[in-house]
C-alpha positions in Angstrom: -0.3 0.3 -0.2 2.9 1.7 0.8 4.4 1.5 -2.9 0.8 2.4 -4.5 1.0 5.8 -2.2 4.3 7.0 -3.2 3.4 6.0 -7.1 1.0 7.9 -7.1 1.6 10.7 -5.7 5.1 11.2 -6.2 7.0 11.2 -3.0 9.9 10.0 -2.2 9.9 7.8 0.4 7.1 6.3 3.2 4.2 8.7 4.5 4.5 8.9 7.8 1.3 6.5 8.3 -0.6 9.5 10.4 -0.6 11.4 7.4 -3.7 12.8 5.4 -3.5 11.5 2.0 -5.0 14.4 1.2 -2.5 16.4 3.6 0.2 14.8 1.1 -0.8 16.8 -1.8 -3.9 13.5 -3.2 -6.7 15.0 -4.9 -9.6 13.3 -6.7 -8.0 11.9 -9.9 -5.5 11.1 -7.5 -7.2 9.5 -5.2 -9.0 7.2 -8.0 -5.7 6.0 -9.2 -4.2 4.8 -5.4 -8.0 2.5 -5.4 -7.5 1.3 -8.7 -3.8 0.8 -7.6 -5.2 -1.0 -4.7 -8.0 -3.2 -5.8 -4.7 -4.5 -9.1 -3.0 -5.5 -5.3 -5.7 -7.1 -3.8 -7.2 -8.7 -7.1 -10.8 -10.2 -6.1 -9.8 -11.5 -2.6 -12.1 -8.2 -1.9 -14.1 -5.5 -3.5 -12.9 -1.9 -2.4 -14.8 0.7 -1.9 -14.2 3.6 -4.6 -14.1 6.7 -1.8 -11.9 4.3 0.1 -9.3 7.0 0.2 -11.9 9.4 1.5 -13.1 7.1 3.9 -9.8 6.3 5.2 -7.6 9.0 4.3 -3.5 7.7 5.8 -2.1 4.8 6.1 -2.9 4.1 9.4 -6.9 4.4 9.2 -7.0 2.3 5.6 -3.8 -0.1 7.3 -6.7 -1.0 9.7 -9.6 -0.9 8.1 -7.6 -3.7 5.5 -6.9 -5.8 7.8 -10.4 -6.3 9.8 -12.4 -6.1 6.1 -9.4 -9.0 5.0 -9.6 -11.2 8.0 -13.3 -10.8 8.1 -13.9 -12.1 4.8 -11.5 -15.2 5.3 -13.1 -16.2 8.3 -16.1 -16.4 6.6 -14.6 -18.5 3.5 -13.2 -20.5 6.2 -16.5 -21.0 7.7 -18.1 -21.6 4.2 -15.7 -24.5 3.1 -16.3 -26.2 7.0 -19.9 -26.4 6.1 -19.6 -27.5 2.0 -17.2 -30.4 3.9 -19.7 -31.0 6.5 -23.2 -30.6 4.8 -21.2 -33.0 2.4 -20.3 -35.6 5.0 -23.9 -35.1 6.0 -25.4 -36.5 2.3 -22.5 -39.6 2.3 -23.9 -40.2 5.6 -27.4 -40.3 4.8 -26.6 -41.9 1.5 -24.9 -45.0 2.6 -27.5 -45.1 5.3 -30.4 -45.2 3.1 -28.5 -48.4 1.5 -28.6 -50.8 4.6 -25.4 -52.9 5.5 -26.2 -55.2 2.6 -26.0 -51.9 0.0 -22.7 -50.9 1.3 -21.1 -54.0 1.4 -21.8 -54.7 -2.0 -20.4 -50.5 -3.0 -17.2 -52.0 -0.7 -16.9 -54.7 -2.2 -17.1 -53.7 -5.9 -14.2 -50.7 -5.2 -12.2 -53.5 -4.3 -12.2 -54.9 -7.3 -11.6 -51.7 -8.7 -8.7 -51.6 -7.4 -7.6 -54.7 -7.9 
C-alpha cells in the first residue's frame, strides 16, 4: 500500500502512517488512481470501495480497515468451506444409511474389485 501511495503522489519516501492523504497532496483523480492500484494488489479477494481514500484518509486508517475486512472475509470463506464439507459428509452418511448394511458391503466390494 505504501508503494502505491508513493507512486500516486510521487513521494520520494514512505509517508508517515498517520499523515493524511490529502495533506500529502492527493486530489480526487489521484484518489481514484490509488483505489485502482489497491484493487490491482488485492485482486478479487475484496471489493474495494470507490471512495476508499476519503473514507480511510491515512495509511494507518486504511491498513486497519483492510486488515479487519480481509480478516473477516477470510474467516467467512473458512466457515463456508467447513459448512460445505459438513454438508457433504452428512449427505454421504445419509446415502450409506439408506443403502443399508448389504448395500454398503456391496459398494465396498465393488470398490475393492476396482483396486485389484
